[in-house]
N, C-alpha and C positions, 0 to 999 in steps of 0.2 A: 504493500500500500504506500509506504513512504516514497518509493521510487516513482510510482504513478503520480503522486502529488508533486514531487520535485520536477518531473518532466512537464507536468501541466503548468507549474509556476514559471519554469524556464521559458516555455513557449509564450506565455503571457507577457514576459518581459522582452524577449528577443524580437518579437514582431514589431512593437512600437519603437524599439531601439534602432532597428535597421531603417524603418520608415523615417524617423526623426533625423538620422544621419543624412539620408538622401535629401530630405526637404531643406535642412540647414546648409548642406553643401551646395545645392542648386541656388539657394538664396544668396549665399556668399559669392558664388561665381557671377551673379548678376552685377556685382560691384565692379567686375572687370570687363564689362561689356564695352565701355568706351575705349579701353586699351585694345581690345580685340578689333574694334572698328578701325582704330588708328593703324593697326598692323595691316589690315586688309586694304584700306584706302590709300594710306601714305606709302606703304612698302610693298603692296601687292603680293602678300604672302598667300600660300595655298592652305588647303584644309589640313594637310599633314602637319604643318608648322603650328597651326592653331591648336590642334590636338596635343602636340608636344608641349606647348605653352600651358595648356590646361592641366596636363599631367604633372608638370613641374610645380604649379602653384597650389594644387589641391592639398598636399601635405601641410602647408602653412595654415590651412583652414581646419584640417582634421585634428591637429593637436589640441585645438580648443573644442571642436564640435564633439569629439568622442566623449570627454567627461560630461559635457552638457547633456548629450543624448542619453548617456547612462543614467544620470540623475533623473531626468524627466520620464524615461521609460519605466524605471522602478516606481516612481510616484504614480504614474498612470495605471500600471498593472495592479499595485496593491490597493490603490484607492478604489478601483473598479471592483476588486474582490471584497473590499470592506463594505462598499455600498450595496453589493448583492448578498451580503451576509455570509459569504463563503469563509471569510476569516473567522467569524464567530463560530461557524460550524466546525472549523478545524480546531479551534481552541476547545470547544465542547468535547471533541473527540480525543482530547489529551495531547494535541500537537502544540508544542510551545512555540513562542516567537523565534527562538533560536533555530528550531527545525524548519520553520517557515522561511528563515533567512538563508538557508543553505544554497538555493539556486542563485541568490544575489551574490553570495561569496564566490561561487564558481564562475559566474559571468564577470564578476569584478576582476578575478585573477586573469581570465582570458582577455578582457578588455585592457587591463593593465599591460599585458604583454604586447598587444597590438599598439597601444599608445606609446610604449617605450620604443618600439621599432620606428614609429613615425617621428618621435621627438629626437631620438638619438641619431638616426640615419637618414630617413626620408626627408625630414625638414631641412637640414643643411644642404643635402644633395639637391633638393628641389629649388631652394633659394638661389644657390650659385648657378645651377643649370638654367634657370629662367633668365637670369641676368646675362649669362653667356649667350643664350639664344637671341635675346634682344640686341646685344652688342654685335653678334655675328650678322644679324639682319641689317643693322645699320651700316656695318662695314661692307657687306656684300652688295648693298644697294647704294653705296656711297657715290658711285659714278652716275646714278640716275638723276641727281640734282644738278649735274654739270650741263652747261649749255654751250653750243658751238659759238665761237667768235664773240664770247662774252667773258669779261674778267670775273672769275668765280672765287669767292672767299669762303667756301664751305669748310676749308681746313685751317686749323690754327696756325698763324704765322706765315701763311702762304697766300699768294695771289696767283691763280692759275688761269692761263688762256690756252684754248685749243682751237686751231683753225677748223678741225673736223673731228667729230665723234662718230665712230662706226657703230651703227645700230646692231650689227650682228653679234659682236663680242665686247662692245664698249671700249675698244681700243681708241687711243687718241693720236691725232696727226697734227704736225705743225705746232709743237708745244712751246709755250713761253711761261716761265715761272719766276716770280719775284719772291725770294726767300729772305724774310726779315725776322726769323725766329731768334737770331743772335744779333743784338743791337750793335755789337762791335764788328760784326763780320757779315755784312749783307752780300747776297749773291743773286746774280741773274743767270738762270739756266734756260738753255734752249735745247730742244731735241726734235729729231725727225718724227719719232713715234714713241708711244708709251702705253702702258696698260696698268690699271689699278687692280690689285689682287689682295686677298685677305688670307691670313694663316690662322686656322681655328686653334691649333695647338699653341702657337706663339701669341695669339690674341693681338695681332697688330695689322695695320693696313700699310701696304707698300705700293708706291708708284714706281714701276720699273721703266726707266728711260733708255732709249736706244739711239746711238749715233748722235751725240750732242756735244755741247760746250758749256762750261761753267765760267762765268766772269765774276771774280770775287775781289772786292776791295777790302784791304786789311788796314791795320793801324800803321801809322807813320807814312801814309800815302802810298803804300804798296798795292800793286794791282796784279792779279794772276788770271791767266786764261788756261783752263784745263780742258783738253779734249778727251772724250770717253766713248767707248763702244757700248758699255752697259753701266748704268748707274741706278742704284736702288735708293729711293727717297722715302723714309718713314713718315707717315702722315698721322695727324691727330685730328679727330673730328672736333669741329668748333663748338658744337652743342655740348654745354657743360653737363647736361643730364645724361649723356651717353659716355660712360666711363668704363675703362677696362675692369671687369669685375675681379680679376685675379690680382690686380694692383690695389684696388679700393675695396677690399673685403670688409664686411661688417661682422659683428658677432653672430648674426643670423646665419652667415655662410660657413661658420666654423664648426667642425666636429667636436666631440667631447675632448678628445686628446689635444686638438689644436687650441681649444679654450684653456685647458690646463697649462699648456706651454705658454700661452699668452699671459695668464695670471702670474706664472713664475717669472717671466720676463719683466712684467710691470713691477713686481715686487723688487726685482734686482735693480731696476732703475730708480727705485725710491718713490715711485708714483702711487697714486691711490688705486688699488686693485678692486675696490668695492663694486663698481659697475660690472666688471668682468666676472667676479665671484657670483654676483647675483644672476647673471645670464647663465653661468655654468650650472648653478644649483636649480635654476628654473627648469632645466632639462630633466631633473630628477623629481622635482616637487609637483610638476604639472600632471604626470601620469599617476603619482601617488594620491592626488586629490580624488581619484576615483573611489578609493576606499573610504575616504571621509564623506563623500557624497552618498555612498551606499549606506553608511551608518546613519546618515540623516534621513535618507529617503524612506527607509523601512518604517520607522515610527510615524513619520509624517503621512505616509501613504495609507496606513491602516486607520488613521483618524477619519471619522465620518465627516464628509463635507456635504452640507445640507443645501447647497445651491450650485447650479450649473455655471453661474457667473464666476464663481471662485474656483477655478479649475486647477488640476495638478500642473498643467503647463505654466500657469501664472505663478504658482508657488515655486516651481523650478526656476523660472526666470528671476524671481525675487531672490532666491538663494544665490544664484549666479551673480546677480548685481551686487549683493552684499559681499560675496567672495572677491569680486573684481575690485570693488572700492577698498576693501581691507588690504588686499594684496598690493594695490597701487600705492596706498598710503605707506605701508610698511617698507616697500621697495624704495620709495622716495626718501624715507628716513634713513634707510641703509646706505643709499648713495651719498647722502650728506654726512655720513659717519655718526649719526645720532644713535643708530641701532646697529648691532653687529649684522653684517650683510647676510650671513647664513640664517640667523634668526629672522631677518627681514623676509627672506624667501619662504621659510618653512612656517613662519608664524601664523599665516592664514590657515594652513592645513591643520595646525595644532588647535587653533581656536575652533575650527569646524568639527574636529574629532571630539573635543571636550563637549561641545554642544550636542553632538550626535550621541555620545555615550550617555549623557543625561537624559535625552529624549528616549533613547532605547531602553534605559532602565525603567523609566516611567511607563512606557508602553508594555514592557514585560510584566509590570505590576498592575496593569490596567488602570493606571492613573491618567487623568486628562493632561494633555500638554497645554499649558497656559498660553503659549504663543499662538497656537492654532485657535484656541478658544477666544482669545482677544481679537484676532483677525476676523473670526466669524462674527463676533459681536459688533465690530467697528466696520464691517465690510461696506455697509451702506454709506457711511461717511467717507470712506476711502474712495469708493467709486465716484461719489459726488465731487470730490476734490479733483480726481483725474478728469472727469467730464468738464469741470469748470476750466481746468488748465487747457484742455484741448479746444474749447470754444473760444479762448482768448486769442 
């Protein structure tokens, strides 16, 4: 009999869990619609590139969506069972709240493992890969913005003129370049032909010039003329938003081991390592929040909710809002050195676990949870305030 009940409870939680993940993921992807439109319109990318971009950015959503979905799915499942008197029937049959919680524990362990994978590996991989993809698109399409017989300033420190641009392969003919990247050493470069290429591994843009001449003025009035057969000129896109992701890596792009090395280097230089310690421990604390949410969701879920307006979904969002505000406040204090950075990261989990243990104990003793009772009592006033705010 316990196996049948465990299987039944597991299915009741798993179904909304998968559905909520799908809904929240699709909703989150909608925020990237403008970026996708920009890729299609401005860069002319195809469906395969769009799908790759979506694959790379999804882990950045899932690291937050998975804990939220777990919390809300447990609330929905146990609240439905409670309202249908199934929880009461189980208790009457001698099944304790601990036994009722077994499916939640099993799903929490599984969800924790999935969340660890996304937080430790998929998230940094997706973050750097999406930036590399956008950078590579910008590089591979760099010649699209160039126009024939027009002085083009698309590249930093260079003025480029091409008498003709071949539509077949984008090669240039009749090239004139004013190179003023070095204030003390300006150059004028002419070449018969050239082609812009990008190297995915080296992450750079190169203009290969063929059969040309470099006119260079140097200090003390010196003037040089250099003839060349092949000359490679490294280019930098003028748009400050498009940066080489391997040069300008953020903490989001780093793996656990890379973050640890960065913390060590920061300490060695005598700088404040708190922001990096916080980012490192967030990779561990975020998946662990699943257990805190499970501990909260079970006693809250089995409480009778006497109105459809006050749903499990709204309770879950309220808990997540509280968790987010608390985490943000503690991390801010940790970055300023007011609170130990490790405590700043794990503090919100600890608070949620303490609250959850208190609620779980009361639920096991069939004692009412005052927070839920207070919200039920004040629900009319709360909804009136929200409605008034929305109308303003």
